[in-house]
N, CA, C and O atoms as a printed pandas DataFrame, in Angstrom:
     atom_number atom_name residue_name chain_id  residue_number  x_coord  y_coord  z_coord
0              1         N          MET        A               1   24.958    7.391  -29.268
1              2        CA          MET        A               1   24.202    8.300  -28.444
2              3         C          MET        A               1   24.818    9.699  -28.484
3              4         O          MET        A               1   24.103   10.698  -28.412
4              5         N          ARG        A               2   26.160    9.769  -28.600
5              6        CA          ARG        A               2   26.803   11.085  -28.633
6              7         C          ARG        A               2   26.373   11.894  -29.846
7              8         O          ARG        A               2   26.139   13.097  -29.733
8              9         N          THR        A               3   26.265   11.253  -31.001
9             10        CA          THR        A               3   25.855   11.973  -32.205
10            11         C          THR        A               3   24.435   12.496  -32.049
11            12         O          THR        A               3   24.149   13.642  -32.393
12            13         N          LEU        A               4   23.562   11.668  -31.537
13            14        CA          LEU        A               4   22.175   12.072  -31.333
14            15         C          LEU        A               4   22.083   13.205  -30.317
15            16         O          LEU        A               4   21.328   14.157  -30.516
16            17         N          ALA        A               5   22.842   13.110  -29.237
17            18        CA          ALA        A               5   22.863   14.170  -28.224
18            19         C          ALA        A               5   23.419   15.466  -28.814
19            20         O          ALA        A               5   22.949   16.556  -28.485
20            21         N          TYR        A               6   24.417   15.344  -29.683
21            22        CA          TYR        A               6   24.986   16.526  -30.326
22            23         C          TYR        A               6   23.949   17.214  -31.216
23            24         O          TYR        A               6   23.802   18.435  -31.165
24            25         N          ILE        A               7   23.240   16.449  -32.020
25            26        CA          ILE        A               7   22.212   17.032  -32.898
26            27         C          ILE        A               7   21.149   17.715  -32.058
27            28         O          ILE        A               7   20.718   18.823  -32.377
28            29         N          LYS        A               8   20.724   17.060  -30.984
29            30        CA          LYS        A               8   19.714   17.644  -30.101
30            31         C          LYS        A               8   20.219   18.958  -29.502
31            32         O          LYS        A               8   19.478   19.940  -29.456
32            33         N          SER        A               9   21.466   18.984  -29.048
33            34        CA          SER        A               9   22.011   20.213  -28.455
34            35         C          SER        A               9   22.155   21.319  -29.499
35            36         O          SER        A               9   21.967   22.494  -29.182
36            37         N          GLU        A              10   22.486   20.958  -30.738
37            38        CA          GLU        A              10   22.587   21.962  -31.799
38            39         C          GLU        A              10   21.222   22.557  -32.119
39            40         O          GLU        A              10   21.115   23.756  -32.374
40            41         N          ILE        A              11   20.188   21.738  -32.108
41            42        CA          ILE        A              11   18.825   22.246  -32.328
42            43         C          ILE        A              11   18.475   23.247  -31.232
43            44         O          ILE        A              11   17.928   24.316  -31.504
44            45         N          GLU        A              12   18.798   22.888  -29.992
45            46        CA          GLU        A              12   18.487   23.759  -28.858
46            47         C          GLU        A              12   19.335   25.025  -28.870
47            48         O          GLU        A              12   18.900   26.059  -28.364
48            49         N          ARG        A              13   20.534   24.964  -29.437
49            50        CA          ARG        A              13   21.439   26.115  -29.502
50            51         C          ARG        A              13   20.964   27.162  -30.500
51            52         O          ARG        A              13   21.147   28.361  -30.288
52            53         N          VAL        A              14   20.355   26.706  -31.582
53            54        CA          VAL        A              14   19.894   27.623  -32.624
54            55         C          VAL        A              14   18.793   28.510  -32.041
55            56         O          VAL        A              14   17.874   28.025  -31.380
56            57         N          GLU        A              15   18.899   29.800  -32.293
57            58        CA          GLU        A              15   17.937   30.746  -31.749
58            59         C          GLU        A              15   16.575   30.572  -32.409
59            60         O          GLU        A              15   16.469   30.077  -33.530
60            61         N          ASN        A              16   15.537   30.989  -31.689
61            62        CA          ASN        A              16   14.168   30.925  -32.234
62            63         C          ASN        A              16   14.089   31.686  -33.555
63            64         O          ASN        A              16   14.662   32.766  -33.699
64            65         N          GLY        A              17   13.390   31.119  -34.490
65            66        CA          GLY        A              17   13.240   31.727  -35.798
66            67         C          GLY        A              17   14.316   31.301  -36.777
67            68         O          GLY        A              17   14.139   31.433  -37.988
68            69         N          GLU        A              18   15.424   30.794  -36.271
69            70        CA          GLU        A              18   16.471   30.288  -37.145
70            71         C          GLU        A              18   16.316   28.783  -37.272
71            72         O          GLU        A              18   15.401   28.196  -36.696
72            73         N          ARG        A              19   17.210   28.162  -38.026
73            74        CA          ARG        A              19   17.143   26.722  -38.194
74            75         C          ARG        A              19   18.530   26.127  -38.196
75            76         O          ARG        A              19   19.521   26.815  -38.442
76            77         N          LEU        A              20   18.587   24.854  -37.920
77            78        CA          LEU        A              20   19.818   24.092  -38.021
78            79         C          LEU        A              20   20.159   23.939  -39.494
79            80         O          LEU        A              20   19.271   23.693  -40.311
80            81         N          VAL        A              21   21.411   24.078  -39.838
81            82        CA          VAL        A              21   21.857   23.888  -41.219
82            83         C          VAL        A              21   22.531   22.519  -41.299
83            84         O          VAL        A              21   23.453   22.224  -40.540
84            85         N          VAL        A              22   22.060   21.695  -42.225
85            86        CA          VAL        A              22   22.617   20.357  -42.422
86            87         C          VAL        A              22   23.269   20.331  -43.795
87            88         O          VAL        A              22   22.594   20.384  -44.823
88            89         N          CYS        A              23   24.606   20.249  -43.793
89            90        CA          CYS        A              23   25.354   20.243  -45.051
90            91         C          CYS        A              23   25.591   18.812  -45.528
91            92         O          CYS        A              23   25.654   17.871  -44.737
92            93         N          ASN        A              24   25.717   18.684  -46.819
93            94        CA          ASN        A              24   26.076   17.417  -47.441
94            95         C          ASN        A              24   27.499   17.079  -47.001
95            96         O          ASN        A              24   28.407   17.887  -47.192
96            97         N          PRO        A              25   27.709   15.889  -46.412
97            98        CA          PRO        A              25   29.065   15.558  -45.944
98            99         C          PRO        A              25   30.110   15.477  -47.059
99           100         O          PRO        A              25   31.304   15.596  -46.785
100          101         N          THR        A              26   29.692   15.282  -48.287
101          102        CA          THR        A              26   30.656   15.213  -49.390
102          103         C          THR        A              26   30.770   16.526  -50.159
103          104         O          THR        A              26   31.647   16.676  -51.010
104          105         N          ASN        A              27   29.881   17.482  -49.861
105          106        CA          ASN        A              27   29.922   18.788  -50.515
106          107         C          ASN        A              27   29.406   19.827  -49.520
107          108         O          ASN        A              27   28.200   20.054  -49.423
108          109         N          ALA        A              28   30.311   20.447  -48.790
109          110        CA          ALA        A              28   29.935   21.382  -47.724
110          111         C          ALA        A              28   29.161   22.593  -48.236
111          112         O          ALA        A              28   28.519   23.289  -47.449
112          113         N          ASN        A              29   29.210   22.854  -49.542
113          114        CA          ASN        A              29   28.473   23.988  -50.104
114          115         C          ASN        A              29   27.003   23.662  -50.342
115          116         O          ASN        A              29   26.211   24.558  -50.633
116          117         N          GLU        A              30   26.632   22.396  -50.221
117          118        CA          GLU        A              30   25.244   21.983  -50.457
118          119         C          GLU        A              30   24.503   21.879  -49.127
119          120         O          GLU        A              30   24.870   21.091  -48.256
120          121         N          ASP        A              31   23.457   22.684  -48.988
121          122        CA          ASP        A              31   22.630   22.701  -47.775
122          123         C          ASP        A              31   21.465   21.734  -47.976
123          124         O          ASP        A              31   20.508   22.031  -48.691
124          125         N          LEU        A              32   21.565   20.565  -47.328
125          126        CA          LEU        A              32   20.517   19.557  -47.472
126          127         C          LEU        A              32   19.211   19.977  -46.791
127          128         O          LEU        A              32   18.158   19.392  -47.042
128          129         N          SER        A              33   19.287   20.980  -45.942
129          130        CA          SER        A              33   18.117   21.398  -45.162
130          131         C          SER        A              33   17.504   22.703  -45.662
131          132         O          SER        A              33   16.694   23.309  -44.960
132          133         N          GLU        A              34   17.871   23.141  -46.847
133          134        CA          GLU        A              34   17.417   24.453  -47.324
134          135         C          GLU        A              34   15.897   24.557  -47.450
135          136         O          GLU        A              34   15.354   25.657  -47.351
136          137         N          ARG        A              35   15.210   23.463  -47.662
137          138        CA          ARG        A              35   13.750   23.542  -47.798
138          139         C          ARG        A              35   13.072   23.927  -46.493
139          140         O          ARG        A              35   11.912   24.340  -46.482
140          141         N          TRP        A              36   13.815   23.788  -45.377
141          142        CA          TRP        A              36   13.244   24.193  -44.086
142          143         C          TRP        A              36   13.051   25.709  -44.014
143          144         O          TRP        A              36   12.281   26.191  -43.184
144          145         N          GLU        A              37   13.739   26.466  -44.871
145          146        CA          GLU        A              37   13.564   27.920  -44.917
146          147         C          GLU        A              37   12.116   28.271  -45.249
147          148         O          GLU        A              37   11.552   29.212  -44.689
148          149         N          THR        A              38   11.527   27.517  -46.154
149          150        CA          THR        A              38   10.173   27.820  -46.607
150          151         C          THR        A              38    9.125   26.880  -46.040
151          152         O          THR        A              38    7.931   27.073  -46.267
152          153         N          ASN        A              39    9.556   25.866  -45.306
153          154        CA          ASN        A              39    8.611   24.899  -44.729
154          155         C          ASN        A              39    8.942   24.693  -43.256
155          156         O          ASN        A              39    9.564   23.700  -42.878
156          157         N          ARG        A              40    8.521   25.638  -42.438
157          158        CA          ARG        A              40    8.829   25.586  -40.993
158          159         C          ARG        A              40    8.206   24.364  -40.341
159          160         O          ARG        A              40    8.767   23.826  -39.386
160          161         N          ASP        A              41    7.059   23.914  -40.833
161          162        CA          ASP        A              41    6.430   22.723  -40.263
162          163         C          ASP        A              41    7.328   21.498  -40.406
163          164         O          ASP        A              41    7.407   20.672  -39.497
164          165         N          ALA        A              42    8.006   21.382  -41.549
165          166        CA          ALA        A              42    8.925   20.258  -41.761
166          167         C          ALA        A              42   10.097   20.343  -40.785
167          168         O          ALA        A              42   10.526   19.327  -40.238
168          169         N          TYR        A              43   10.612   21.545  -40.566
169          170        CA          TYR        A              43   11.718   21.724  -39.616
170          171         C          TYR        A              43   11.266   21.382  -38.195
171          172         O          TYR        A              43   11.968   20.689  -37.458
172          173         N          ASP        A              44   10.092   21.874  -37.826
173          174        CA          ASP        A              44    9.570   21.576  -36.491
174          175         C          ASP        A              44    9.348   20.077  -36.305
175          176         O          ASP        A              44    9.591   19.548  -35.220
176          177         N          ALA        A              45    8.888   19.386  -37.352
177          178        CA          ALA        A              45    8.685   17.934  -37.284
178          179         C          ALA        A              45   10.029   17.223  -37.130
179          180         O          ALA        A              45   10.130   16.256  -36.375
180          181         N          PHE        A              46   11.069   17.693  -37.841
181          182        CA          PHE        A              46   12.407   17.124  -37.704
182          183         C          PHE        A              46   12.896   17.279  -36.262
183          184         O          PHE        A              46   13.376   16.318  -35.659
184          185         N          CYS        A              47   12.774   18.479  -35.716
185          186        CA          CYS        A              47   13.229   18.747  -34.345
186          187         C          CYS        A              47   12.477   17.883  -33.338
187          188         O          CYS        A              47   13.079   17.309  -32.430
188          189         N          SER        A              48   11.189   17.794  -33.498
189          190        CA          SER        A              48   10.371   16.967  -32.610
190          191         C          SER        A              48   10.791   15.508  -32.708
191          192         O          SER        A              48   10.899   14.818  -31.694
192          193         N          GLY        A              49   11.030   15.036  -33.936
193          194        CA          GLY        A              49   11.458   13.652  -34.149
194          195         C          GLY        A              49   12.803   13.358  -33.505
195          196         O          GLY        A              49   12.993   12.287  -32.929
196          197         N          ILE        A              50   13.738   14.296  -33.596
197          198        CA          ILE        A              50   15.053   14.109  -32.972
198          199         C          ILE        A              50   14.899   14.029  -31.455
199          200         O          ILE        A              50   15.497   13.156  -30.825
200          201         N          HIS        A              51   14.111   14.919  -30.860
201          202        CA          HIS        A              51   13.906   14.896  -29.406
202          203         C          HIS        A              51   13.265   13.576  -28.969
203          204         O          HIS        A              51   13.691   12.967  -27.987
204          205         N          GLU        A              52   12.249   13.145  -29.699
205          206        CA          GLU        A              52   11.572   11.892  -29.348
206          207         C          GLU        A              52   12.512   10.702  -29.492
207          208         O          GLU        A              52   12.549    9.836  -28.617
208          209         N          PHE        A              53   13.274   10.646  -30.585
209          210        CA          PHE        A              53   14.201    9.534  -30.798
210          211         C          PHE        A              53   15.290    9.526  -29.724
211          212         O          PHE        A              53   15.652    8.463  -29.220
212          213         N          HIS        A              54   15.808   10.686  -29.375
213          214        CA          HIS        A              54   16.818   10.798  -28.318
214          215         C          HIS        A              54   16.278   10.221  -27.004
215          216         O          HIS        A              54   16.959    9.448  -26.331
216          217         N          ASP        A              55   15.059   10.604  -26.653
217          218        CA          ASP        A              55   14.463   10.121  -25.402
218          219         C          ASP        A              55   14.223    8.615  -25.437
219          220         O          ASP        A              55   14.472    7.923  -24.450
220          221         N          ARG        A              56   13.744    8.110  -26.559
221          222        CA          ARG        A              56   13.490    6.673  -26.673
222          223         C          ARG        A              56   14.789    5.880  -26.656
223          224         O          ARG        A              56   14.854    4.811  -26.049
224          225         N          TRP        A              57   15.831    6.395  -27.321
225          226        CA          TRP        A              57   17.120    5.704  -27.337
226          227         C          TRP        A              57   17.712    5.659  -25.930
227          228         O          TRP        A              57   18.292    4.650  -25.528
228          229         N          ALA        A              58   17.566    6.746  -25.191
229          230        CA          ALA        A              58   18.052    6.767  -23.805
230          231         C          ALA        A              58   17.325    5.705  -22.977
231          232         O          ALA        A              58   17.933    5.070  -22.114
232          233         N          ARG        A              59   16.038    5.509  -23.230
233          234        CA          ARG        A              59   15.285    4.458  -22.527
234          235         C          ARG        A              59   15.806    3.079  -22.895
235          236         O          ARG        A              59   15.923    2.216  -22.024
236          237         N          VAL        A              60   16.120    2.852  -24.159
237          238        CA          VAL        A              60   16.666    1.561  -24.598
238          239         C          VAL        A              60   17.940    1.252  -23.814
239          240         O          VAL        A              60   18.131    0.124  -23.359
240          241         N          LEU        A              61   18.802    2.241  -23.658
241          242        CA          LEU        A              61   20.082    2.033  -22.984
242          243         C          LEU        A              61   19.930    1.700  -21.506
243          244         O          LEU        A              61   20.828    1.102  -20.914
244          245         N          ARG        A              62   18.808    2.075  -20.903
245          246        CA          ARG        A              62   18.581    1.803  -19.477
246          247         C          ARG        A              62   17.872    0.474  -19.233
247          248         O          ARG        A              62   17.741    0.057  -18.082
248          249         N          LYS        A              63   17.424   -0.182  -20.256
249          250        CA          LYS        A              63   16.608   -1.394  -20.103
250          251         C          LYS        A              63   17.458   -2.655  -20.056
251          252         O          LYS        A              63   18.624   -2.668  -20.449
252          253         N          THR        A              64   16.819   -3.722  -19.556
253          254        CA          THR        A              64   17.457   -5.036  -19.634
254          255         C          THR        A              64   17.466   -5.457  -21.101
255          256         O          THR        A              64   16.818   -4.828  -21.938
256          257         N          GLN        A              65   18.193   -6.510  -21.404
257          258        CA          GLN        A              65   18.286   -6.944  -22.803
258          259         C          GLN        A              65   16.911   -7.289  -23.371
259          260         O          GLN        A              65   16.586   -6.890  -24.489
260          261         N          THR        A              66   16.109   -8.019  -22.618
261          262        CA          THR        A              66   14.777   -8.404  -23.104
262          263         C          THR        A              66   13.902   -7.181  -23.336
263          264         O          THR        A              66   13.214   -7.084  -24.352
264          265         N          GLU        A              67   13.932   -6.241  -22.384
265          266        CA          GLU        A              67   13.134   -5.020  -22.530
266          267         C          GLU        A              67   13.643   -4.177  -23.693
267          268         O          GLU        A              67   12.856   -3.561  -24.412
268          269         N          ALA        A              68   14.961   -4.152  -23.873
269          270        CA          ALA        A              68   15.553   -3.378  -24.968
270          271         C          ALA        A              68   15.110   -3.936  -26.316
271          272         O          ALA        A              68   14.836   -3.171  -27.240
272          273         N          VAL        A              69   15.037   -5.252  -26.437
273          274        CA          VAL        A              69   14.592   -5.867  -27.694
274          275         C          VAL        A              69   13.170   -5.420  -28.014
275          276         O          VAL        A              69   12.856   -5.125  -29.167
276          277         N          GLU        A              70   12.319   -5.370  -27.009
277          278        CA          GLU        A              70   10.939   -4.918  -27.231
278          279         C          GLU        A              70   10.912   -3.468  -27.709
279          280         O          GLU        A              70   10.193   -3.132  -28.650
280          281         N          GLU        A              71   11.698   -2.612  -27.057
281          282        CA          GLU        A              71   11.748   -1.198  -27.433
282          283         C          GLU        A              71   12.341   -1.027  -28.830
283          284         O          GLU        A              71   11.838   -0.232  -29.625
284          285         N          LEU        A              72   13.404   -1.766  -29.132
285          286        CA          LEU        A              72   14.011   -1.696  -30.463
286          287         C          LEU        A              72   13.038   -2.159  -31.535
287          288         O          LEU        A              72   13.001   -1.598  -32.630
288          289         N          SER        A              73   12.248   -3.187  -31.221
289          290        CA          SER        A              73   11.244   -3.671  -32.173
290          291         C          SER        A              73   10.198   -2.600  -32.449
291          292         O          SER        A              73    9.727   -2.461  -33.578
292          293         N          GLU        A              74    9.835   -1.838  -31.410
293          294        CA          GLU        A              74    8.883   -0.740  -31.616
294          295         C          GLU        A              74    9.494    0.371  -32.459
295          296         O          GLU        A              74    8.811    0.978  -33.284
296          297         N          LEU        A              75   10.777    0.634  -32.251
297          298        CA          LEU        A              75   11.442    1.705  -32.988
298          299         C          LEU        A              75   11.711    1.341  -34.449
299          300         O          LEU        A              75   11.459    2.142  -35.349
300          301         N          PHE        A              76   12.226    0.127  -34.680
301          302        CA          PHE        A              76   12.716   -0.226  -36.011
302          303         C          PHE        A              76   11.955   -1.354  -36.683
303          304         O          PHE        A              76   12.188   -1.639  -37.857
304          305         N          GLY        A              77   11.050   -2.001  -35.961
305          306        CA          GLY        A              77   10.316   -3.136  -36.497
306          307         C          GLY        A              77   10.934   -4.447  -36.045
307          308         O          GLY        A              77   12.142   -4.532  -35.822
308          309         N          GLU        A              78   10.105   -5.460  -35.912
309          310        CA          GLU        A              78   10.569   -6.761  -35.427
310          311         C          GLU        A              78   11.594   -7.396  -36.357
311          312         O          GLU        A              78   12.587   -7.957  -35.895
312          313         N          SER        A              79   11.364   -7.314  -37.649
313          314        CA          SER        A              79   12.244   -7.967  -38.613
314          315         C          SER        A              79   13.660   -7.383  -38.557
315          316         O          SER        A              79   14.637   -8.129  -38.498
316          317         N          VAL        A              80   13.768   -6.059  -38.577
317          318        CA          VAL        A              80   15.080   -5.405  -38.532
318          319         C          VAL        A              80   15.784   -5.739  -37.218
319          320         O          VAL        A              80   16.974   -6.056  -37.208
320          321         N          THR        A              81   15.051   -5.666  -36.120
321          322        CA          THR        A              81   15.632   -5.959  -34.807
322          323         C          THR        A              81   16.109   -7.401  -34.743
323          324         O          THR        A              81   17.232   -7.667  -34.314
324          325         N          HIS        A              82   15.270   -8.326  -35.164
325          326        CA          HIS        A              82   15.609   -9.748  -35.139
326          327         C          HIS        A              82   16.836  -10.036  -36.006
327          328         O          HIS        A              82   17.763  -10.722  -35.576
328          329         N          ASP        A              83   16.833   -9.503  -37.235
329          330        CA          ASP        A              83   17.964   -9.726  -38.149
330          331         C          ASP        A              83   19.260   -9.135  -37.587
331          332         O          ASP        A              83   20.322   -9.749  -37.686
332          333         N          SER        A              84   19.167   -7.943  -36.999
333          334        CA          SER        A              84   20.357   -7.295  -36.432
334          335         C          SER        A              84   20.924   -8.085  -35.269
335          336         O          SER        A              84   22.138   -8.264  -35.173
336          337         N          LEU        A              85   20.057   -8.560  -34.382
337          338        CA          LEU        A              85   20.521   -9.345  -33.236
338          339         C          LEU        A              85   21.125  -10.671  -33.681
339          340         O          LEU        A              85   22.120  -11.120  -33.113
340          341         N          ASN        A              86   20.535  -11.297  -34.685
341          342        CA          ASN        A              86   21.104  -12.541  -35.217
342          343         C          ASN        A              86   22.492  -12.291  -35.815
343          344         O          ASN        A              86   23.408  -13.091  -35.620
344          345         N          GLU        A              87   22.644  -11.186  -36.537
345          346        CA          GLU        A              87   23.941  -10.850  -37.124
346          347         C          GLU        A              87   24.967  -10.560  -36.026
347          348         O          GLU        A              87   26.114  -10.998  -36.120
348          349         N          GLN        A              88   24.568   -9.839  -35.007
349          350        CA          GLN        A              88   25.480   -9.556  -33.896
350          351         C          GLN        A              88   25.904  -10.856  -33.208
351          352         O          GLN        A              88   27.079  -11.031  -32.884
352          353         N          THR        A              89   24.964  -11.754  -32.988
353          354        CA          THR        A              89   25.276  -13.049  -32.379
354          355         C          THR        A              89   26.254  -13.829  -33.236
355          356         O          THR        A              89   27.200  -14.425  -32.721
356          357         N          ARG        A              90   26.029  -13.828  -34.546
357          358        CA          ARG        A              90   26.924  -14.535  -35.459
358          359         C          ARG        A              90   28.333  -13.948  -35.419
359          360         O          ARG        A              90   29.315  -14.689  -35.392
360          361         N          LEU        A              91   28.434  -12.619  -35.415
361          362        CA          LEU        A              91   29.753  -11.970  -35.380
362          363         C          LEU        A              91   30.495  -12.284  -34.087
363          364         O          LEU        A              91   31.705  -12.513  -34.104
364          365         N          ILE        A              92   29.783  -12.295  -32.976
365          366        CA          ILE        A              92   30.411  -12.614  -31.691
366          367         C          ILE        A              92   30.867  -14.073  -31.674
367          368         O          ILE        A              92   31.972  -14.379  -31.227
368          369         N          GLU        A              93   30.022  -14.955  -32.156
369          370        CA          GLU        A              93   30.386  -16.377  -32.176
370          371         C          GLU        A              93   31.568  -16.632  -33.107
371          372         O          GLU        A              93   32.446  -17.436  -32.795
372          373         N          ASP        A              94   31.589  -15.943  -34.257
373          374        CA          ASP        A              94   32.732  -16.074  -35.170
374          375         C          ASP        A              94   34.016  -15.588  -34.510
375          376         O          ASP        A              94   35.063  -16.220  -34.650
376          377         N          ALA        A              95   33.943  -14.473  -33.795
377          378        CA          ALA        A              95   35.122  -13.940  -33.100
378          379         C          ALA        A              95   35.584  -14.913  -32.027
379          380         O          ALA        A              95   36.785  -15.116  -31.843
380          381         N          ARG        A              96   34.634  -15.516  -31.317
381          382        CA          ARG        A              96   35.003  -16.482  -30.293
382          383         C          ARG        A              96   35.668  -17.698  -30.931
383          384         O          ARG        A              96   36.702  -18.163  -30.450
384          385         N          SER        A              97   35.091  -18.210  -31.997
385          386        CA          SER        A              97   35.632  -19.388  -32.680
386          387         C          SER        A              97   37.034  -19.136  -33.227
387          388         O          SER        A              97   37.871  -20.038  -33.257
388          389         N          ASP        A              98   37.282  -17.897  -33.660
389          390        CA          ASP        A              98   38.587  -17.539  -34.213
390          391         C          ASP        A              98   39.585  -17.111  -33.138
391          392         O          ASP        A              98   40.714  -16.738  -33.455
392          393         N          GLY        A              99   39.176  -17.163  -31.867
393          394        CA          GLY        A              99   40.062  -16.758  -30.777
394          395         C          GLY        A              99   40.260  -15.263  -30.682
395          396         O          GLY        A              99   41.251  -14.809  -30.110
396          397         N          LYS        A             100   39.336  -14.481  -31.233
397          398        CA          LYS        A             100   39.470  -13.021  -31.234
398          399         C          LYS        A             100   38.564  -12.342  -30.211
399          400         O          LYS        A             100   38.594  -11.117  -30.086
400          401         N          LEU        A             101   37.764  -13.109  -29.483
401          402        CA          LEU        A             101   36.883  -12.546  -28.470
402          403         C          LEU        A             101   37.561  -12.699  -27.118
403          404         O          LEU        A             101   37.964  -13.801  -26.746
404          405         N          ASN        A             102   37.688  -11.614  -26.390
405          406        CA          ASN        A             102   38.446  -11.611  -25.145
406          407         C          ASN        A             102   37.670  -10.951  -24.017
407          408         O          ASN        A             102   36.706  -10.220  -24.245
408          409         N          VAL        A             103   38.112  -11.224  -22.801
409          410        CA          VAL        A             103   37.584  -10.578  -21.603
410          411         C          VAL        A             103   38.721   -9.781  -20.998
411          412         O          VAL        A             103   39.808  -10.317  -20.787
412          413         N          ASN        A             104   38.483   -8.486  -20.710
413          414        CA          ASN        A             104   39.553   -7.700  -20.093
414          415         C          ASN        A             104   39.473   -7.800  -18.565
415          416         O          ASN        A             104   38.598   -8.483  -18.032
416          417         N          LYS        A             105   40.372   -7.130  -17.875
417          418        CA          LYS        A             105   40.451   -7.231  -16.418
418          419         C          LYS        A             105   39.163   -6.822  -15.716
419          420         O          LYS        A             105   38.850   -7.342  -14.645
420          421         N          SER        A             106   38.420   -5.901  -16.303
421          422        CA          SER        A             106   37.183   -5.441  -15.662
422          423         C          SER        A             106   35.996   -6.343  -15.982
423          424         O          SER        A             106   34.898   -6.126  -15.470
424          425         N          GLY        A             107   36.208   -7.360  -16.828
425          426        CA          GLY        A             107   35.132   -8.289  -17.166
426          427         C          GLY        A             107   34.375   -7.945  -18.424
427          428         O          GLY        A             107   33.422   -8.641  -18.776
428          429         N          LEU        A             108   34.775   -6.875  -19.125
429          430        CA          LEU        A             108   34.103   -6.500  -20.364
430          431         C          LEU        A             108   34.582   -7.382  -21.499
431          432         O          LEU        A             108   35.771   -7.679  -21.614
432          433         N          ILE        A             109   33.641   -7.797  -22.336
433          434        CA          ILE        A             109   33.965   -8.653  -23.478
434          435         C          ILE        A             109   34.137   -7.785  -24.708
435          436         O          ILE        A             109   33.348   -6.870  -24.944
436          437         N          GLY        A             110   35.170   -8.067  -25.497
437          438        CA          GLY        A             110   35.412   -7.308  -26.714
438          439         C          GLY        A             110   36.365   -8.052  -27.619
439          440         O          GLY        A             110   36.740   -9.194  -27.353
440          441         N          LEU        A             111   36.752   -7.384  -28.701
441          442        CA          LEU        A             111   37.691   -7.990  -29.630
442          443         C          LEU        A             111   39.099   -7.922  -29.056
443          444         O          LEU        A             111   39.362   -7.181  -28.109
444          445         N          ALA        A             112   39.999   -8.702  -29.638
445          446        CA          ALA        A             112   41.346   -8.920  -29.107
446          447         C          ALA        A             112   42.097   -7.635  -28.797
447          448         O          ALA        A             112   42.059   -6.669  -29.559
448          449         N          ALA        A             113   42.777   -7.650  -27.664
449          450        CA          ALA        A             113   43.706   -6.598  -27.253
450          451         C          ALA        A             113   44.798   -7.266  -26.426
451          452         O          ALA        A             113   44.604   -8.374  -25.927
452          453         N          ALA        A             114   45.926   -6.613  -26.279
453          454        CA          ALA        A             114   47.099   -7.227  -25.653
454          455         C          ALA        A             114   46.866   -7.658  -24.204
455          456         O          ALA        A             114   47.455   -8.648  -23.771
456          457         N          VAL        A             115   46.030   -6.951  -23.441
457          458        CA          VAL        A             115   45.874   -7.250  -22.013
458          459         C          VAL        A             115   44.672   -8.153  -21.724
459          460         O          VAL        A             115   44.359   -8.407  -20.561
460          461         N          ASN        A             116   44.015   -8.626  -22.743
461          462        CA          ASN        A             116   42.802   -9.420  -22.566
462          463         C          ASN        A             116   43.092  -10.909  -22.517
463          464         O          ASN        A             116   44.130  -11.377  -22.985
464          465         N          VAL        A             117   42.149  -11.642  -21.940
465          466        CA          VAL        A             117   42.213  -13.098  -21.875
466          467         C          VAL        A             117   41.200  -13.644  -22.879
467          468         O          VAL        A             117   40.043  -13.226  -22.858
468          469         N          PRO        A             118   41.599  -14.565  -23.754
469          470        CA          PRO        A             118   40.666  -15.099  -24.751
470          471         C          PRO        A             118   39.483  -15.827  -24.108
471          472         O          PRO        A             118   39.634  -16.508  -23.094
472          473         N          VAL        A             119   38.305  -15.670  -24.719
473          474        CA          VAL        A             119   37.132  -16.447  -24.332
474          475         C          VAL        A             119   37.236  -17.770  -25.066
475          476         O          VAL        A             119   37.262  -17.805  -26.296
476          477         N          ARG        A             120   37.297  -18.860  -24.311
477          478        CA          ARG        A             120   37.473  -20.167  -24.937
478          479         C          ARG        A             120   36.192  -20.620  -25.621
479          480         O          ARG        A             120   35.093  -20.172  -25.294
480          481         N          LYS        A             121   36.369  -21.525  -26.581
481          482        CA          LYS        A             121   35.227  -22.110  -27.270
482          483         C          LYS        A             121   34.396  -22.907  -26.286
483          484         O          LYS        A             121   34.903  -23.419  -25.288
484          485         N          ASN        A             122   33.104  -23.004  -26.589
485          486        CA          ASN        A             122   32.244  -23.846  -25.760
486          487         C          ASN        A             122   32.653  -25.305  -25.944
487          488         O          ASN        A             122   32.735  -25.802  -27.067
488          489         N          THR        A             123   32.907  -25.981  -24.823
489          490        CA          THR        A             123   33.280  -27.401  -24.904
490          491         C          THR        A             123   32.402  -28.254  -24.004
491          492         O          THR        A             123   32.690  -29.429  -23.781
492          493         N          PHE        A             124   31.343  -27.670  -23.493
493          494        CA          PHE        A             124   30.457  -28.427  -22.608
494          495         C          PHE        A             124   29.241  -28.880  -23.411
495          496         O          PHE        A             124   28.302  -28.114  -23.630
496          497         N          PHE        A             125   29.276  -30.101  -23.831
497          498        CA          PHE        A             125   28.215  -30.641  -24.655
498          499         C          PHE        A             125   27.388  -31.676  -23.910
499          500         O          PHE        A             125   26.754  -32.533  -24.525
500          501         N          GLY        A             126   27.395  -31.595  -22.595
501          502        CA          GLY        A             126   26.588  -32.513  -21.807
502          503         C          GLY        A             126   27.240  -33.863  -21.653
503          504         O          GLY        A             126   26.736  -34.849  -22.193
504          505         N          SER        A             127   28.333  -33.944  -20.942
505          506        CA          SER        A             127   29.059  -35.202  -20.776
506          507         C          SER        A             127   28.315  -36.182  -19.878
507          508         O          SER        A             127   28.656  -37.363  -19.808
508          509         N          GLY        A             128   27.274  -35.666  -19.179
509          510        CA          GLY        A             128   26.504  -36.571  -18.326
510          511         C          GLY        A             128   27.066  -36.704  -16.928
511          512         O          GLY        A             128   26.499  -37.433  -16.115
512          513         N          ASP        A             129   28.169  -36.022  -16.614
513          514        CA          ASP        A             129   28.779  -36.088  -15.272
514          515         C          ASP        A             129   28.004  -35.268  -14.282
515          516         O          ASP        A             129   28.371  -35.207  -13.108
């Protein structure tokens, strides 16, 4: 969200009539946005798209998990969203199985750190008790 907010603020910082300059990260002398000099409509569409994406992403962050999945599916498509969530679930389960998933004092779950308590493997398989 910080990167998106930064891009949005840079667009707003640029004075009217000027444009944001986007350089190639591997070659600072290459202006990837130079075509915006002659195609203001393309620049305006980019700016509008960044503002819209920023607003939609902020909405995703405020939603419950179920609502967020719906919003993410609208943004990126059901297949991408589904595949990403499955991969995230697999990575978390692998970390738990390897003893690398922990809970810190505030209750946040994350990867291993010195002050965290490991999340134990699931061992409740329905004993019938």
